[in-house]
N, C-alpha and C positions, 0 to 999 in steps of 0.2 A: 504494499500501500505507500502511496506517492506521500511526502507531508510536505505541508506550506506553512507558509509566513501567516500573522494575522493580516498583513494587509491583503494574502493574494485568499485566505478567509471572507474575509471581509468585501473582497470583490465578488465573488464566488455565493456568498448567501442575501447580499444586500443590506447587509448589516456594516455598521462603523465599527470600525479597530474599537474605537475608546468600549462601545457595547461588547464589543466578545470579552473585552480586557474585565471589565466591570462581571459578567456571567459566569468569568475563569475565579474571578473575587470570592464571588456568591456561592460557587460550589455548583452550577448548574453542568459545567464541564466536567470530568473525570482529567485527574492529570495526568498529564503528558510529557512525552519526553521532551528535553531542551538542548538547544545548541549550547556549546561551550562556551558563547557568550552569555547566555540566557534568553533567544528566544524562543519562544512556545513553537512546538512544531505539531500543528494540524492534519487531521488526517481527515478522510471517506466520512468513519465514524462520529469525526466531530463535528463535519457537516451538515451530517442527519440531525443530530440533537440540537445545532443552531438554527435549521430550518424549523424544527419542531419550535424552537422556541420562539423564533420570529411568527409563527403562526398563529403560537398561544399565546403572544401578544397582542396579534391582530383580535382575538376573542378578547380581550382588555384583561386577560388572566394576571396576575401580578409576579413577580419575580418569586416570592417566597410559595406562590400557589403552583409555578410552573416549576419549582424544586423538590417539592412536595410530591408532584406526580413521577416526575424522573426520578425520587427515590425509591419512591414503590415500583416503579419499573425495572428499575435496578435490584433490587430488593427479591426479583421473582414476583413482584406481583402484578394484576392486571390493574390500571387504574383508571379505566374506562367511568368504572360507579362514582370514583370521588371525582373526575372529572363532570360528570353530571350533573352532581351536586353543585358543585361549584358554578359549573352553564344557568342553574334552578336558582341560584343564588345571585348571579347577577340579572338574572333574567327579571327578578322580584324587585333588583333593586332601581333597575330600569324602568320599572312600570309606578316603582313609587315615586320615579322623579319626572316622569311625564305626569303624574297627575297634581304634583308639588308645581309643575310649569303651566299646566291649564289652570291651577287654582289660581297664580301670579297672573296669566292671561287676562280673567276675568277682574283681578283686582286692577291692573292695568288700567282695562276698557271699562271699569267701572268710577274708576278716578278721570278718564279723561274726559268721560261724560257730566261727571259730578261739574268737572274744572268750566264745560261747556254753559251748562245750564248758570253755574254760579255768575259769569260774564256776562249773559244773557240777563240778571237779573242786577247787573251792575254792583254786585260784590266787589268790594276792595281786598286787596291780599295785601298780607306783609313784604312777602318776600314773592310766591306762586302760589296762585289757584289752584294749580293743580294739585300741588302738595296740600294744600291747608285742608280743602276742603274734598279732602279724598275720603269716602264713606270710612268708617271703621269699623274692620273685620275681626274677628274673635282672634283669641293669640293661638298661632302653630305651633306646635309641638309642645 
């Protein structure tokens, strides 16, 4: 199996050399041989792991989550059950964020309507009627 430097591995995976070094420091990559001058030598297997990391990051998994998956796999376990749980948790988080954004959008639209109505009534403002005449909303969370 041919070895390559971090620059070549970065070029082949679409990751930056800095990211690859970070993944190495965090233990996402297995220990590898180094040249006499200390350069890490990457293998085809390392490239496969780096591709996996890149794809997992694209799914918004954290480095700790990715490391947990890799550790399970390296320990001989099938990590797909854990991955499903992580994806479910991320989906629930996204659903909550979407709900929060919809609520914020309603608040902004209400503030805009209230400011327009206040302006039509000739209400004065200390700073800006858009915020000052915003309808009160119950505390969130």
